[in-house]
N, C-alpha and C positions, 0 to 999 in steps of 0.2 A: 566633801570631801580634803582637798587639798592637804588641810592641816591633819587629814587621820595619814596622810600618806610619805608627812615630811616629820612628821614623832616616829611612823614605821624604819624611817629613814636615819632617824636619830639612833631608836635606838639598836637600831645593826651594824650601826657604828657604835657604839658603847661596845654592845658582846663584842664584836670582830676584836675591841683593845681589851679588851679584859681576859678573852682568852686568848690571844695573842700575848700580855704578860704571865700567865697562867704556864703557857708552854717553855717558854723563854727561862720559869726556875727553876725548874730544876734541871736544866740543862749547868748553868752556875752553880749549886749541887753539886753537882755529879764532879765536877772539876776538884774542888776543895773535899771533898770525900777519894778524892783519887793522893791527895797532900797524903792526907792525916793516913792510909793506909802505908805509903811508900813509908813511913813513919813508924809506925805500927806494926809492921814485918820487923824491922829493925828491932824494937820494942821488945822483939817476939811474941807475939801476945800480949804486949802488956798493952792496958788504954792510955790513949795519947792525951798529954794533961789537955788541963786549957791553952797553957802559952802553948800547946801548937797548932791546935784549934784558929787558935788569931792572926797565927804568924804563916798558915797557911792559906786563911783570909785576906791577908795582906799581898802575900801570890799572888790573887786571885783578880786583884784590882788591876795588876802584870808590876808591882815593884820588888822584881827579883831579888836585888841584893836585903832589904829591911827583912824577907820572909826567907834569907839564907841566914841572915844574923839573928834574927828571931827563935831557928830554928836553932844554932847553935849554944845563942844561949839558954837554948834549953835541954842541954844535954844532950843534941839530936852530931853526931858525925858530920865532917863537913859536905864530904861525897853524899850521903843522903839526903842532907838539905840542899843540896845544889840539885840533885836527879828530880826531888818531891817538890823542889818551888817553881823546876821547868814543868811539871802536869801539870799545876795550878791555872793559868792560864787558856788551857787550853780548851 
């Protein structure tokens, strides 16, 4: 009886940890999406290239300067780069 209680506790803990990770993951994706969407608005309907997606991902990690320089290197205006990178880590 004692072993089954321990197994049940371990399984419950594992389910909570995995459920928490799955719950947190979409929030990160939404932040990168917000960054990419701002750039795509400047492109007026064009899809953002992979270089923009990578720069926005860098912005998600909190490296604002690297995000801005990555976006401007990809041809995005400085103003849009700054605002897009600002929403990435939110």
